[in-house]
C-alpha positions, 0 to 999 in steps of 0.5 A: 190240657191247661188251655181246656180247662181255663175254657171250661173255668170261664164258661162256670164263672161266666153267670157270676159276671152277668149284670142282666136282668135275667131275660132271655132273648128270641130274635126273628129276622124277617124278609117281607113280600113286597105288596103282601102287607106284613104290617097289617098282620102284624097290627091287626093278628100277632099284636094281639096275641102277643098282648094276651100272652104278656097279660098272662105272664107268658112272655114280658114284651114284644116289639117289631122293629123296622130297617129304615133303609132297605133295599130289595138286596138286602137280606131282611128289614124287620126284627121281631124280638120276643123278651121271656123270664124262661126259654120255654116261655118264648113260644108257649101259649102261642098260635093262630087257635089262641088268638082266634079261638072260633076260627075253623080249620080252613080258616086257619089254613087260610091265614097260615098260608097268608101269613107264609106268602107275606114274609120269609123268616132269614134268622131266628136267634136266641140270646140271654141278657147280660148286661141293662142300663136304663134311667129307673129301671129296676130290672124288669124288661123295659119299656122300649124306645124309639130307636134302637142300634144292633151292634153284632160282636165276635169275641173268641170264648177265653175272652167272654167273662172278661169282655162281659165284664168290661162292658157293663162296667163301661156303660153301668154309669151315666150313657150320654144320649142314649136313652137305654143300653143291653149286652146280649150272649148269644146261646142258639149257636156257638163255635168259630163259624157263627157270625157273632156270639154277643150284641150290644142294643143302645137304645134312642128317643129319636132318630135324631139323637141318635144320628147326633151321635155318630157325627161325633168324632171322639178320643177314645178313652183307655177303658173302651181301648181295653174293651176294643181289644177283646171283640170285632165289632162287626156291624150296627145296624140301627131300626125304628120302633114300629109296635111294642107290647107290655104287659097291661097296667 
């Protein structure tokens, strides 16, 4: 009974430890179909719709990230990221008709068939921003640098509160070679059988800089060791920014 009370208390206090910017982040993991040129659909159709939604204030950002070096056996090779200040806004003011109001029902059906044929949605995850550190950022959705590294993390539910505090403390100062850092808490699924319940994201201005940081072998400081003890680092996947949309000036 005491343990249940402790868990409830930590969940209730979780928002107190959050140092994010209030963003909700939807990540759609996609497997593109060879020969169907989904990249063209992204650039000629969905990018335009994302810009409309950003300029209206529905979303605060939209990015498409390619996963370099993938092969046929990889589950996914692209991540589409939609960012908003409210979870209901992530799917609001969207759809083919908004993007192409002059399309007939037949036009919409043809486009939807082409879009479905060109890609498969593998996963669709929702996160809340719990930590953010970008140079000269005042809490808005920052511009996306060229490279992002997704670090999939798994913590025990009783460690969540302290883990968020520790990650934010560890990454609150200088970021070294990184252009930015973020901490995301997964919202769409919870439980022991969920692959990850947190994610950290390291941003870099170039692929070379990212690789150089990986090349270094350093002594792990005690503060970092305490973070390591609270979570399992399941995987790190580096991505290349292909398309980035923010509200027009």
